[in-house]
C-alpha positions, 0 to 999 in steps of 0.5 A: 584073582591076583592081589590088587596091589603090590603090598598088604599088611596082614594079622593074626589074632585071637579076641577074649570071649567077652568081646568077641561079638563087640569085636565082630560088630566094630570090625565090620561096621567101623575098622575095616570101612575106615581103613578101606578109605585111607589112600592106597588101601585097596581090598580087605578080608577077614577070616575066622576058624574057631576050631583052630587053637590059637589065632582063630581070626585072619585079616589082610588088607590089600595096597597099592604099594608098601609105602601105603601102610605109611601114609599120613592118613594111615599113620594119623588113624594108628595115632588117633583111635576111635572110642570104639577102637579104644573099647576093643583093642584091649581084647586082642591076644596072640597078636601079629601084625605084618607089612609085606611085599608081594613076590608072586600073585595069581589066581582067578576069583576070591576063595571063601576059604584060605590057608596061610602058612609063614615061615623063615628063610633058611640060613643063606637063602635070598628071597629071590632064590627062595621064590624060584625054589618055591615056584614049582609048589605054587605053580602046582596049587594053581592047577587044583580045582579047589584053590582059586588063587596063591600069593606069596609075599616077604615080611617088611617089619621095618614098615609095620613095626612102628610104635602107634597110639594104636599098639599101646592099646593091645597087649605087647606082640610076642609072636615068633617073627617070619620071612615069607608068608604063602597065602592060598585061596580055596573054595571054602573052609573044609577045602583050605583044611583038607589042603592044608597038610599038603601045603605044609609038606610040599614046603617043608620038602623044599626046605622051610621047616618052621611053618605055621599053617593056618585055615580060615573061612572068609567072614567078610570081604571089603573093597575101597568105595570107589571100587564097589 
């Protein structure tokens, strides 16, 4: 299924072992529902892969536009975290959060697994030219029987890079930035793990050489109340 809006905010991270169970309760019972009640937030999903060496968690919030992530209501939440958020946030590790503008999105259904690969633009290559270069790869992936959707987006650090009360609760973010992210939905985690090497090889062959490729199982998906 195509993404619901023209933007999303995407995250990868770990959680300390002692806070892992509490994180999952908080994220499912409070945090995702809170976010989906903000104007412009349309759908969210959390992924997990405990076999990864780092960043075993993934989250994506789909929004109507990039401005969704600068709304008054969302900024109020970021600067007035709940007590439960204050309890859990210090346990985040290897955290990366980025607003993105959707460049291409298509497919049918919501997959039970996913692969993300994030990478930089080669010097001198524009987003438009990169999209053109990646389209044959995207078209081929969309024809694969075990892939349900493929999305390409561009990072917008100016949208999500502001310091807030919530960011001050987490350890400082030191993860490498990226320019583009390809988000491939599959029918499950084994299929995501199987597809990841071929996805990485195709993107490397297209001239994008600094990828971080990570497969996940989809643990939880939530839509805003008026869409349920």
